[in-house]
N, C-alpha and C positions, 0 to 999 in steps of 0.2 A: 504492499500500500503506500508505503514512502518513496518507494520508486515513481510510482505514479505521480505523485505531490512535486517530486522533484521534477518530473516530465514536463507537468503543467506550467511549474515556474518558468523553466527554459524556455520551454517555447512560446511563453508569452512575452520574452525579453525578446525572442528572435525574431518575432512575428510582428515586429512595431509597426513598420509600413504597411500601410493597407495596400499599395499597389504592389505589391511584391508577389512572388510566385515562389512556389518550391521548386529547385531544381533536379535535388537530390539530396534524402535524409536516410539516416542508418544508425541503428540504436545496436551495439555491440557488448554483449558481457564481456567481461576481464575476467579469464580462467586459468592464465598462465601466466609465470613471472617473465618480464620483457617481453608483452605479448606484441606482436603489430597483426597486421590490416590493410588491406589493399583491395581499392574495387575501381573498375572501369567503366564508366557509364557514356553512352552515346548521347551526343544533344540534337536535338532536334533539328532539320535542317532549313526550316520556316519560321525561326523564332530567334532572334538575338535577347542576348541581356544584359543589363547597364544597371548599377550601384548595386553590382554582387555583393551579396555579404555571409560570411563562414560563419556561422553559431555552434558554440560547443558548450556541453556539459560534460564535465565527468566525475566519476565518484571513484574513489581509489584510493592508494599509498603513495599519495605525492607530497610529503611532509619535507624531504631532505632534498638538498640540489641535487644529489644523486637519482632521486625518484621524480624522473619529469616527462612529460610527454611533448612530443613532436606530432605535427601536421605538415603533409606534404600533397603538393599539387602538382603534375607533370613533372617529379623529381625536385622541385623548387619547394625548400624549407619555407614557410609561412609563417610558424610560430613554436615557441617552447615554455611551455609553463609548467610551472610548480606551484606548491600551496603560498608561495611569496612572491608570485610575479605580480609588479604592478599592472593597475588597469583590469583585473577581473576580479569577479566577486567569489570569496573563496569563504567556504564554512566549516569547524572543526564537525565532525559526527562524532570518530571515536580516536583520541588523541594519538598521536604519531602513525596512526595504518589507517585512517579512513578519513578523506577529505571531500566536497562537494566543490568545483570549480566551473565558475560559469562565467562564458565572456562572449564578444563577438570580434570579429577583424573585419573591415571592408576590404575589398579587392578593387584596385584602382581599374577603369576601363581599358587603359590601354594593357594591364597587366592581365587580364581578364580577356580581351582580343586575342592576346597570344596564347593563352592556354585552351580556347575554345577554336583558334583556327581550323584545327583537323576535325572537329565535330566530334572530338572523345577526349573526358579527361580521367587522369590516370590519379586517383586520390588513396592518399595512405597516411596510415599513422604508426607509431611506434610508443610503446614504452620505454622508458629507460630500465638497465638491467636490474635496478633493485626495487620495481615496482612488481609488487605481490598482491595475489589476489588474496585476500582474507575473507573470512565468513564475517566477524565482526562488524557491526554496521550494517549489513546488507549489501546485498548485488552490488558488487563495483561494476562498472561499464563507462563506455564512452559513447557520446550521442552524437552527431555532428548533423545541420542541416545547411546544407548551400541555398540562397535564395537572392531573387533578382527580380527587376522590374522588366518584363518582356516587350519586344516589341514583335509584333509580326508582319515578315516581310512577303511583300506581294510575291505570289506565284510566276515560277519562272514559264515564260507562254513560249519561249523557243523550244523548251521541250512537249509542248501539246501538238499534237497534230490535229490542226483546223480541217474542216470540212468546207470547201469551197462552197459560195452559193449559190452556184446554178445547179449543182447537185444537189442540195438540199431541197431547192424547188421541184427538181424532176423527181426526188422520191415521194415528196409529198403529193405533186400530182401524180403520181402512178399509185399511190393510194389512194387516192380518191376516187381515180377510175375505177380501181377494182373493186371499192364499195358501189359506185354506181353498178357498176357491170353485175353485180352480185343482187342487187335490189331488182335490177331489171330483168333479171332470169328468175327471179323470185318471182315478181308480177306476170309475168307470161304464161308460169307453170301451173 
């Protein structure tokens, strides 16, 4: 139940902008020491995003400088956090073993355009070598949400096959003639 409460608080912080849409989101339990994770997503071809924000909520063993969390996009390290990192919300759940960290990072439009240029994102995170999964304080997890303001692009008309107008009219005329012929045949029968 605590996990749901933490998730509600975290996602309400992340969902600040009403115009934003979720690009991708994930919640992964921490079950191993020094756990890592990666995910590749394909971006839609007819939508671009601006004002992209990475929202994070971590619960686990992030007390010491050797107990940290790193997040990467396409191999670029975007952040490194522990319980004493500035600019994030950090609360102690169980001293020296369990912390809740929440915060967000704005990705510049230039950097996002670079990440999204091939229509795929390789997202990954890693815990430091001393981050352990402890049962004290409840389930440890990493949750991230990538949001942005979407813009729908016009469809690429070069790939659409257009039916020439005379052919359309000919097909319509042929259809009407067939209906007329069918009715005339029924009337004569």
